N, C-alpha and C positions, 0 to 999 in steps of 0.2 A: 249092636255090639259096640263096645268101646275100642279104643286103639289097639290094646294088647290082645283082646279077643279076636279082632279082625286079623291081626298078624298071625296069631296062633292057628286060626282055623283056615285062612285063605292063602297066606303067603309062606308060612313055614314049609308046607309041602313042595313049594316051588324051589326050595334049596336043593332038592334032588340029591341029598346026601353028600353035598360038597363039604369036606371036612373043615375048610377054612371059613365056612358060613356060621359054624357053631350053633346051628339050629335057629339062627336069627335072634339068639338070646344075648349077644354081647353088644358092645358099643361100636364095634368095627369088625370087619372081616380080615382074614389073613391069606394072601395069595403069594406063592413063590413061583416065579417064571421057570418054565422048563429049561433045562440046559440047551443052549443053542437057539433060543427064541427071545424076541422082544415082545413087550406088552404094548398094545395099541389101545388108547383110551379115547372115547368120544361121548358126547352127551347131546340128546335132542329132547325137547319137550313138546307136548301137544296140549292145546287149549280148546275147551268146548266153545263152539261157535266160530272158531278160526280154523282148526285143523280137523275137526269132526263135527258132524251135525248132531243136535240133541236126540234125534230119533235113530241114530246109528245103533245097532245092537252092541251091548257092552263087550261081548266077546270080540267083535270086530275092532272096537276101540283098543282093547288090550293087545290084539294082534298088530294093529297099526303102530302102536307105541313101540312094540318090539321091532317091527320091520323097518321103520324109518331109521332106527339105530343100527340094525343089522346091515342096512344098505350102506351106511357110512363105513362099517367094518369091511364090507365087500369091496368098496372103492379103494381101500388101502391094502387089499389082498389078505386080510386077516380072517381068522376063524374065531367064532365066539367062545369065550371062556367063562365070563361071569357078568352079572348085572346088578346094579343098585337102583332101587325104585323109590321115587318120592311121589306121594299122592296127596293132593289137596282136594278134599272131598266136600262138596256142598251138602246141605241138609236134605235136598231132594233125592239124593242117592240112597237107596235102601240096601239091605243085605243081599237080596236076590241079584240086584244090579252088580254089586261088588263081586259076587260069586261068579257071575258071567264074565266080568272083566278079568278076574284071576284065571278063569278057565281059558280065556283067549291067550293069555301070557303062557300058561302051562302047555297048551297045545303047540305053541311055537318053540318052547324050550325042548319039547320032545322031537319036533321036526328038525330044528336047526342046531341044537346043542347049547351047552352052557347051563348055568344055574343062577338063581337069585341068591345073592349073598348078603343083602342088607338094604337099608333105605330108611324111609320115614313116612309116616302118615299124619296129616294134620287136617283140621276142619277149615272151611272157608265159606263165606256167604255166596260164593260163586263167581265165575263159572268153575267147572271142574278143570284142574290142571294136573297133568301127569308128566313126570320127567324121569328119564332113564339114563343112567350112566352105563355104557357098554364097554367091556374090557375084552379085547381079543388078543390073539397071538399070531405073530409071523416069524418065520425063520430070520435070524439076526441079519439086519441090514437090507431086508427085502421089501420094506413097506413102500407102497406106491405114493409118491408125493404129488401135490398139485403142480409144483415146479418141475421142469425138466424137459418139456417139449422143445423140439428143434424145428427150424424152418424146413418145410417139405414133409414133415411127419403127417401121417394120415389122421384125420379126425374121425373117430369111430364111436358108435353108440350101440348099446344093447337093446334088445326087445323092440317095443313100439313106443311112440311118443304121443302125448296129447289126450289119452283116454280119460285120465282123471280130471284134467282141466275142462274137458267138454262136459263131464258129469257135473262139476261145480257150476259151470255156466248154465246148465240146465236147471239145477236146483235154485240158484240165486237169481237168474235173469230170465228163466223160462225159455231158454234157447232150445229149439227143436233139434233132436239128435236121433240118430239111428243106433240100434243095438244098445238100448238103455241098460239092460241087465249086465251086459259085458262091461260097459263103462262104470257102472256102480261097483262091480266086483273089483275092477282095477283100482278104483279110488279107495275102497275099504280094505282090500287085501293086496297091496303091492308085493311083488316077488323079489326078495333080496337076492342079488346075483353073487352069492358066495362062491359057487364053483367057478364062475368066470373070473372073479377077483383073484382067486388062487392061481388060476391058469395064467393070469397077466403078470404075476410076479416075475421080474427079470425080463419081461417083454415090453410092457407098457412103459413109456418114458414119463408119463404124467396121467393123472386121472382123478375124478371125483364122481359123486353120484348126482343125478339130476333131481333136485328137490325143489328148487325155486324157479325152474324154467330152463329149457335146453340152452337158449342163447345166453342167459345170465350165467349159468354154471360153466358153460364153455368159456365165457368171458373171464371167470375166475382162473381157469387154467392159463388163459392168455396172459392175464395180469401177472400171475406168479412166475410164468416162464419168460416174461418180457417180450411177448410176441403178439401178433394178431392171428386171425383165422378167417377163412372164407368157407361157407357151407352152401350147398345147393338145397333149396327147400324141397325140390322134387325127389331128392335122395333120402330125405328123412323118413324112416320106416313108420308106417301107420297100420293100425289094425283095420280089418274090414269095416268095423263100426265107425271108426274115425274117418276112413276114406269115404264111406257113403255119406257121412255128415258133411264133410268138406265139399263133396260134389254138389250137394244141395245148397250149401252156403259157403262159397269160396272165401268170404270175408272172415271166416273163423280160423284161417291159417295162422294169424297172429296169436290167437288163443292157444293153438296147438304148440307153437314154437316157444311161447313165453309163459304158459299157464302154471307149470310146475306140478308137483305131486306125482311125478312119474316113478321116481326111485329106480331109474335105470342107471347105467354107468356110461359116462362119456370119457374118452381117453385118447391118448396119443400113441400111435404105433409107428415105428420106423418105416420108411417107404418100401423097404425090401421085405417087410413082414407079409405073412399070408393071412389076412383076416378070415378067409374062408375056412381056415383050420379051427376057428373058434366058433362055438355054438351061438346062433342067434345074434350075430354082430353085423352091422352095416357100416360102410364107409360113406360119410356124408360131406367130406371136404378135406382141406389141408391147412396146416399151420403155415404162417408166412411172416415175413418181416412187417412190423407195424404195430398197431394197437387195435384192440376191440375186435368185434365179430361182424363180418360182412355176410349178409344173407342174399343169395341170388335166386331169382325166379327161374322158371323153365326156359325163358328166353335169354338168360344170363344177365338180366338187368337187376340192379340193387333193389331190395325191398326196404321200404321205410317202415320201421316198427315204432309205435308210440312208447313202448317200454321193452326192456329185455327180460324182465321176470319179476317175481314177487320179492318185495323188501318189507320187512316188519318196521313200522314206524316206531322210533324210540323217542320218548319225551313227547313234545307237541308235534302235531302234524296229522294229516289225513291218512286213513287206512288205505294202503296201496292196492288191496284187493277190490 
């Protein structure tokens, strides 16, 4: 298929009847914010060999592209409204692969909401690159910022941390892990915390999603809020698979805390808040005066970490992963 056949057959159905998409036949889409709502815009891209493995199922790659962007909307307390897709497709990708990729996007549109309203497809010698612009909505003035935490606020995180990082460590370095199927599922299909994000509007003082590593992303909240934070490694929530892996190899704690790809939420709650009233949320520390993130072991001693998380090299330099 050429570009226009690809769009017509695989991507026009993903417009889901959104009037402003014009059947993906125009140069741009048209969206009008609902009265009393702000638009929240974000963009994330995934690259073959960096954010997904070449043997990952195409539907999983489409879903991951959706979910890394949905996670950003969740962190801002937003609900999905529309998406713009850019796809750079290498010659090794055939029609069946693209159909699976589009099906992965479509399944997530059905589950989480929103519509594809435009984008672009181009050819590339490789690797495959997919970029999604996500547009969400929040009630006016309620978007959760990275800035705003105060000294004494609780550091909270959703779900469990480290599963995806352990899977990557297994794939790239042969690290022995427990519960491989679970870790693989968490890497391929992260769960965007949209309901939690909505519940945090007006409650969380600051928040972001955990994409580059818990310590690194908490550090972003600290930097934007002009504070430091201290967390207890023993309080960081782990899945049974991650806990069993860590019991076998305690040295993997740094991988869990800094590895990334969790797509959970880390956020600040006022000390008088009741985290137990929120679903699947753990308190792991507090914000404090100072800079950076201090991690304490079970004995209360500082842990020294070689790095805080994933950083993409820009220009010259070595790959941080």
